C-alpha positions in Angstrom: 0.0 0.0 0.1 1.5 3.4 -1.0 1.7 5.8 1.8 0.3 8.9 0.3 1.2 11.3 3.0 4.6 9.9 4.0 6.4 11.3 0.9 4.3 14.6 0.9 5.1 15.4 4.5 8.9 14.8 3.9 9.0 17.1 0.9 6.9 19.7 2.7 9.4 19.9 5.6 12.3 20.1 3.2 14.0 16.6 4.2 15.7 14.3 1.8 15.3 10.5 2.5 18.8 10.2 3.7 18.2 12.8 6.3 15.1 11.1 7.6 16.7 7.6 7.3 19.6 8.6 9.4 17.4 10.5 12.0 15.3 7.4 12.5 18.3 4.8 12.2 16.7 2.9 9.1 18.0 2.5 5.7 17.3 5.1 3.0 16.0 2.1 0.9 13.4 1.0 3.7 12.2 4.6 3.7 11.9 4.6 0.0 10.1 1.2 0.0 7.6 2.7 2.6 6.9 5.7 0.6 6.4 3.9 -2.7 4.2 1.0 -1.3 6.9 -1.7 -1.9 6.8 -2.4 1.9 4.4 -1.4 4.7 5.9 -0.4 7.9 4.8 -2.1 11.1 2.7 -0.4 13.8 5.9 0.6 15.8 7.5 2.3 12.7 4.2 4.0 12.0 4.3 5.5 15.5 7.9 6.5 15.2 7.1 8.1 11.7 4.1 10.0 13.2 6.0 11.3 16.0 8.9 12.4 13.8 6.8 14.4 11.5 4.2 15.4 14.0 1.2 14.2 12.0 -1.3 11.5 12.6 -0.8 8.0 11.4 -3.9 8.5 9.3 -2.2 11.4 7.5 0.8 9.3 6.8 -1.4 6.6 5.1 -4.0 8.7 3.4 -2.4 12.1 3.0 -5.2 13.8 4.9 -6.3 14.0 8.5 -9.1 11.6 9.7 -12.6 12.6 9.0 -15.5 10.8 10.5 -18.0 9.4 8.0 -20.7 9.7 10.6 -21.4 13.4 11.1 -23.6 14.3 14.0 
């Protein structure tokens, strides 16, 4: 599954893949695979990425914040 928000938030913050990979202690290739949907990060890595970028996990996956389908 391609993570639509992951690449977008990285670019928005002006970071390159190598910087993020080094900051998170993962390979640049792993980050590239996450961004392009060749691999899916586990829950722990999603949390790490969410904290790093200060966005929700939902944003990392969908490229937008969660919106309830059930409006009150």
